[in-house]
Structure formats: structure tokens, C-alpha cells
N, C-alpha and C positions, 0 to 999 in steps of 0.2 A: 504494500500500500504506500509505504514511504517512497519507494522508487518511482511509482506512478505519479505521485504528487510532485516530486522533483522534476520529472519529465514535463508535466503540464506547466510548471512554473517557468522552466527554461524555454519551452517552445510555445508559450501562449500566443494567441493571435495578435499580430501587430500589422500596421500598414507600412508599405514600402516607402512612400514619399515620392520624390522626383524621379520620373522615368524619362531618360533622354532617348531620342530616336532620330533616325534619318532614313529617308527612302531614296532610291536611286533608279531613275530620276523621278522627281516629284512634279506631276502635272496632271490636271484633270483628264480623266479618261484613259490614262496610260495603263497598259496591262503588263503583267509579269515583272513587276518592280522588285528590287531587292530591299531588304529591311535590315537596319542596324539598330539594336536596342542596347542600352546600358543602364544598370540600376544597382543598388546595393540593398541587401536584406538587413533590417535593424537587429535581427537576432540570428544566431547560428542555426544551420540546418544540417541534419545528420546525413551520412551516406544513404543511398537508395531513396532519397527524397525525390519528389516529382515537381518540376517547375512547369506549370501550365500557362500558356499564353494564348490570348484570343483577341482579335481586333474588334472594336465596337462599331466599325463603319463598313466592314466587308467580311468576306470569308476567305480562308486560305485556299490557294489554287491547287495544292497538292492533293492527290488521292489519299484515301485512308490507308495507313500502313507506315512502314519505316521510310523515313526521308533523310537518313544519315548523310547521303551525298549532297543534300541541299542545306545542311545544318552545321554551323560552325560556332565555336565558343572558346573562350579562354579558360573555361573550367573543364575538368575531365568528366565525361558522361558516358553512361552505358548504352543509351539508346535515345533516338529522337524520332517521335512517332506522331503522325496525324491521326487523331482519335475519332471515333464515330460521332462524338458530340461537338466536333468542330474545333477542338483545341490542338495546339502543338504541345506535346508533353515530352519534356527532357528529364530523363532519370539520371541523377548524379551518381558518381562512383566514389566520392570522398566527401568528408565533412567540409562545409563552407563556413568560414568564420564570419561573424557579424561584421558588417562594414566593408566586406570584400567587394570590389567592383566586378560585376558580372557583365560580360559582353557577349552578345549573341548576334550572329549574322545569318540571315535566311535568304537563300537565292530563289529568284523567280516565284515569289510567294504570294503576291497580292495584285489585284486589279483595283485601281483607284476610282472613286466616284467621278461621274461626268461633270459635276459642278464644283468649282473651287469654293473654299470656305473651311470653317472649323467643324470638326466631327468628334464624337466620342473616341477616345484613344484606345489603349490596350489594357485589358485585365490581365494581371499576373498573380498567380496563386502558387504558393509552395506548400506542399503537404508531405506527411510521412505516415505510411500505414493507415491512410484514411483520415488522419488528423491534420486540420489546416493549421499551418504555422504562420504564414503571412498572407494577406489578401488585399489587393487593390483592384477595384472594378474599373471599367472604362470611363466612368463618370468623373473619376478623380484626375484625369489627364486629358489633354486636348490634342487632336491630330489635325494639322492644317494642310489642306490640299491646295497647292499653288495653281495659279492660272496657266492655261495652255493656249497658245495662239493658234493651234491646229494647223500650222504650216505643214506642207507635204513636200516630199522629194519628187521632182519631175523625172529625174533620171538617176540611176545609181549603177555603177559598174565596178567590178573587182578584177584586177589583173595581178597575176602572181605566177611564179614558176613552180606551183604546186605539182610535184611529180613524185618525189622520193619521200616515202613515209619515214618519220623519225628524224628527218633533216631539218635544217632551218632555211628559210627563204624570205626574200623581201616581198612585201605585200603592198600593192598599190590600190588605193581606194579613191574613187572619183565620184562626185555627186553634184547634182544641181537641184536647187529647191525654189519654191515660189516666195521665199523671204529674202530680205537683205541681211547680210552678215556684217557686223560692225566690229571694230577693234575691241578686244576684251571678251568677245564671245568664246564659247567652248564647243568642241566637237567630241561627243562621246560615242563610242562604238562598243556594243556588247557582242562578243564572239560566241559562236556555237560552242556548246559544252564539250564537244569532241576535242577541242583545243586544250592546251595547257592553261590552267587558271591564271598564270602569269603571262600568257600569250607569247612572249618573245624572250630570247636570251639578252641579258643586259651586258653587252660586250664593250661598251665605250665609257670609260671612266670620266671623260671630260664632259659628258652630258649631265652629270649629277651636280645640281646647284650646291653652293657652299652652305654649311649649317643645315643641311637637309637630312632628315631622319625618317625612318619607317615608311619609305616610299620606294617602289620598284621602278626606277627610271629606265626607259628603253629608247633605243635610237629611232628617231623619226625625222622626216623633213617634208617640206611642201614647196611647190613652185609658186604658189600665190597667197599662202596664209601668213607668210613671214617666218620669223625665227620662233617656232613653237617648241614647247616642252611636253613630253609624253610620259605618263605613268600608267601602270597596269596593276590591276588587282581584281581577283574574282571574275575573270573573263571580261572585265571592263578595260577598254583602252580610252584614256582621257587625254585629249590634246587641248592644252590650255594656252592662254596668252596669245590668241590670234591677234596679229598686228595689223592686218590689212582689211580694207573694206571690199566686200564681194557683193556685186549687184545681184538682184533676183534673176534666176535663170542662168547665171554664169556658172561655169564649172569651178569647183574647188577640189583640191586633191591633197592626199597625204600618203607618203610612203613610210611603212612601218618595217623596220629592219629586223632580220633574224627571227621571224615568226616560226615557231616550232610546228612542223607539219604533223598532223595527227597520224597515229599508226592505225589506219583504217584502209586496208587493201581494197581496191576496186573503186567503183563510182559511188560517191556519197554526196548527199544534198546538205550543204552547210547553210545555216541561217545566221544572218547578222542583223542586229537591231541598231539603228543609227539615230542620234539625237543632236540637235543644236540647242544650246542654252545661252541665254543672254548674260549680261554682266551681273545680274541679280540671281543667276541660276534658274530663272524662269524658262520653261520649255517653250521653244519657238517652232520647232519642226521635229517630226519623228516619222520613222518608217522601218520596215524590215524587209529583207530580201533573201531569197534562197538561191544558192549558187551550186551548180553541179560541178564537181571536180573529180577527175579520174586520177587516183593515186597509184603509184607504182611502188611495189615493195620487192624486196629480195627474198626468194624462197630458200636461199642458201645463207647460212649464218657463218661468218668468219669467227673462228674461236681464237681470240688473242691470248697467247700464253705468257709472253713476257716482253718487257721493254728494257733494254740495257743501254745506259748512257755512259759514255766514256769519261765524262767530267761533269759532276753534278753541282758545280759552283755556279751561282747566278752570274749571267752575262759571259760565261766562258764559251769557247767554241768546242762543240762536242760532236761525236758520232753517235747516231741513234740506231740501235739494232732492234728490229721488230721480229718476233717469232710467232707464227700463227698457223692454223690449219684452215683450209678452205672447203673441205669435204669432198664429195664425189662429183667434181665438175671438171670441165675442160676449159682452160684459159687460152683463148686463141692469141696468135701473134698480133702485135699492134693494139693490144688492149691495154687501157690505162688502169694502174692501181693508184688510188688516191689515199694519201695519208693526211687526215685532218688533224692539225695541231691545235691545241687549246688556245683560247684567246689571249692568254698571258704572253704568248710568243708574238714577235713581230718579224715575220719572215722577210719583210721588205729590207731589213738590215743585211740580209745575206745577198750574195751575188745572185743574179737572175738564174744562173745555172749551178746546180749542185751535182755531186757525183753519187750514184746509187749502185750498189752491188746486190745481187740476189742469188740465192742458192737454196738447196733443199736436200733432205735425205729421207729415207723410208724407215720409219720406226718399226714396221713389221719385220723388215729384213735385218735391221740393226738396232735392236732394243737397248743395247749397251753403248750406243754412240761411238763405236769403234771405227767405222768407215768414215773417211773424210766427206764433208759436204760436197754435193755435186753442184757446180756452178750453173746457174740458170741464165743470168744475163749480167752484164756490166755496161752501164751507159749513163749519160747525163740525165738529170731530171729537173723539172722546172717547178717554180712555185706560182700559185695564183691565189691571191688573198692569203688565207692561212692554210691552203692545201699544197702539199708537195705531190707532183704528178710524175709517176714513173711508168713509162711505156715499155711493154715487153717487145723487144726488137723482132724484126721480121725473121721468120724461120725458127723462132724459139718458143712457139706455143707449146703447151704441155697439158696432158690430161692427168689430173691429180686424184689420188684416193684419200680417204680419211686418215691414212697413216702417214701421209707426206707432210712433214713439218717444213714450212717455208721460212726462210730468213731473208730480210731485206735490211741492208745497212745504208743509211743516209749520212754522208760525211760532211762535216763543216757547218753544222747548224748552230746559230748563236742562241744560247740559253736565254730565257726571259730574265727580266730584272726584278721580278717580284713573284709572289705566289701566296696562297692562303697559309697563314702562319700557324704553326703548332708549337706549343711550349716544350721545353726539354722534359724528357721522361714520357712523352706521349708515344704509346704503342711500341715502336721498335728503334728509337733513337734517343740518345742522351744529349742531343744538340737541338737548337732551334731549327726547325725545318720549314720549308716553303713549298707547298704542294700546288701542282697545276690542276686544271680540270682534266677530263678524260680525253685521251686520243681515240680516234676512230679510223678504221680502214675500210675501203670499199673498192670493188672491181667493177668498172662501168660496163653496162651493156653496149652493144655495137652502136646503138643510136645515140649514146651519150646521155640518155634519159633513163633513170632507174639503174639498179645495180644487179649484176650477175650474182654477187655475194657481198656481204658487208657485216661489220660488227654492229651491235646495238648497245648503246650505253647502259641500258638497264641490266644487261646480263654479263658485264665484265667490269673489272676494276683497273682500267688502263690509266692509272695516275702515275706521275713521276714527282719525286721530291727533290728539292735543291737546298743548298746551304750557302751561306755567305763565304766570300773568298778567304776570310781569316779563320774559318773553321775547318776541322778535319772530318772527312766523310766517314760515317760510322756504319753504314748499312753493309751487311755481309754481301760480298760479290758486286757491290756497286749497282744494284738494280733492285727493282720492286717487282716481285712476281705477281701475275694475275692468276686468279683461281682457275 
């Protein structure tokens, strides 16, 4: 009885107080908006509590059942479910201390009313084993729907080199609307969920503004919008600081760099939602478009076994030795093998021509590595952006089996000047190390579109670590094995 009394005293019903919210984008009549909520409970709630959320002005878009893929939070939770009674119920996995700021982000969750104005906000209830701990109904907070000028896009096209799944590609977006775009306006594009939620790789350090935190800046440019800045989050691409005036009906364009192509072999219909917001973030125009793209993928996976670097000091000139298997395929002559170096490298510092050596041996015939490697080719190789391209010379095509271990050595590569820093004692080194991103290898099809075989970053650990020049390298054998 005493235990029950203590429980009721600690978790007696209280109100939450202020609930902060944002919707993306906010405009009358807009569908499938995202919602951000933040609040703090005035008392602690135990593990396995349920946080129930319900809007007072609409209903959730999602079907009844688990919506974990659309539910994000800074707290650990066991499940996120759309219930039969219209709530979104989040079951916590750990105790939440009173006063802890709770942040919840829900994707594609609401359709906004067609008329701007103030509406009842959100009811948020926390409960444990059927006992209500905190309760705030929608009458205690107000949700404001902003005006929408209902501008539309007259034309919208997407141009890209979408071909190779898992690769990055520049993405060109062009549109014309029936509204005028003024300096200070913003262009928001919501990408299909088949894409990475961060949309693109952030490969250019100079695009990040000073004193900027908690934003994923990606490379973008425009022929007529001026010097814009782009950030990405939760499938949203936000191009802000439009500098130029664009008249109604005129085309405006944006190029988004290093968009990660989804791993969806075959033809896929991608959907993109596009919005123009004014200086006050009021919605001026919106539309969505479906784009069919035929994606090419490799049916053969290159198994990357090791990367050996002759000198692991930052900015040193090194030879890079790659050992890998290509499986049961025939690699014809004059076919290019591409070695994609991480963005920490700047291959433009190298001469336009590098020297490449290739060889192989048969592990089935020589499991103890007693027979010398068989030379496959020795020739020059070129770089393009951060790719090193090695062409198999005429007359040296080869049919490989899964037992053929291939070795390619690229000589004279300048190491990067920085990497992701790890502290001494981390994993396998007692020195401060600087890690690169992953290397990738691909053998091009004859058309130059798509790969005959390639590695995929999710299935190998092709990293390399470096140290500063005043340190002594401590890794055994001077290389990092891939599994």
C-alpha cells in the first residue's frame, strides 16, 4: 500500500505547459507536412510509458500501425504507432527525468486546413500502465496556419545523370511559376523517401558558413538565383538567401551537387515536392512532380580485401595497392577500372598522368601464396575529379573466377592533408590518427553507363588512416584490412 501511495505521489497528474512546434512548410491547404514538437514533462516518467499525441485541427495521415520510419526523437523509444483512436503513441524505453527537453519529428504526417488562422493545437498525454501522468489537451495551445498565395508551377523539369545506383550525381532542377520571386525568398524541395534523408554528400568545406552548427550544408549553385546556400535535413533541400529577382514565368534553376542515387535497380517513379517561401516564410507557390528514372546497378559485387599505403603520413607521396576479387566475370580489353578516392584527397595536386600496375594470382591453385603474381597490365592512368581511371590495355582482357585475387598499384598519389581525427588509444593505434572516408572500385560497362562490377560502401570497410609527419606509424604491416 505504501509503495502504491509513493507511486501516485511521484506521478500524479500535472500539465505540461508550453509546447513548441513547427511545421514544414506551413501554408493553408498544404498536404503531407512534417511536424517538429518540443516540450518538457514537469515530472519524471518511468520506462515503458506511453506518450500520446493528437492534433486538434486535423488527423494524422499515416495508416494505423507502426510508423517507426516516419518517427524521430531525441529520446530512446521502443515503438511509434498510429493507434485506432487517432493518436500517435510512442512507448519509451528508459526513464525520462522531469524537465528533460523532448523533441519529436514526424515526417509526412499532416494535411493543413484550407483557411489560414488559429486552431486548437496538440494534446499530449503521458501514461504508465493505464495511469495518466501528464495531460494537456489541444485547448491549452494554439496552432497557427499561415496564408498561402496558391501560386503554381507552370513548368518543372529535372535533369540528372541518374544511372548508377549507390553513386553520387549532380542534380539539376529547373522550374517556372506564375509568381514573382524576390531577393530573400527561399526554395524548398522535398525529395522522394527513396533518397538518403541527407540527400547529398557534403564534400566542400568552404560552403559551410562561419559559426554554423547543427546544419548539413551541401554544394549547390544557380545560374540566376545568385550566391545561394543549401542545407539538407529529413529529405528537405532548403536553398536560402536568393539574391536575384525572377519574373513570373521565367525559369529559375538550381544544381545540387553529389546527390546520392538510391539503390533501386530498374525504373522507378520518384516524387519531388517543391515550394517557394517569401521573406516571412509564407508559402507563395507549391507543386509536386513525378519523374521516371531508369537506374543501372551492378549484378557483380567487387569484394575489396585490403588497401596498402606505402607512406601513411599526411601530405606524403604514396603508392596505393588495392587487392580485391571481382567474381565470375570476364573483363574485356579497353575496359576502365575506376578507383574512387575519398573527398579528403585532392587528386588535382598530382600530375595528370599516374602510373598503374596490375597483377593477379589464383588462390585455388596457390592457397599459400607461393607462386609469384602474374602481371596483368602496366600502363598510365588518368584522374578525373577524384576518380583514378585505369584502362586495361588492348589484348589483355581476362576472364576471372572467384578465386582470382587482383592487385592494382597506383604510384605517386599525394596523401590528403586532413582526415577524421581519432584520439590515441582508439581501436588499434596509440597515436592520433586521421581517417579518410571509404574508397570504392568499379569496372565500367562498355557504354560507360553503369558498372560491370563494383564495390558498395555498405558492405566493406575500405578506410585508410594517416598520421602527422612527426609521428611514427604504428599499424602492423602499414595497412588496414577490410573484412
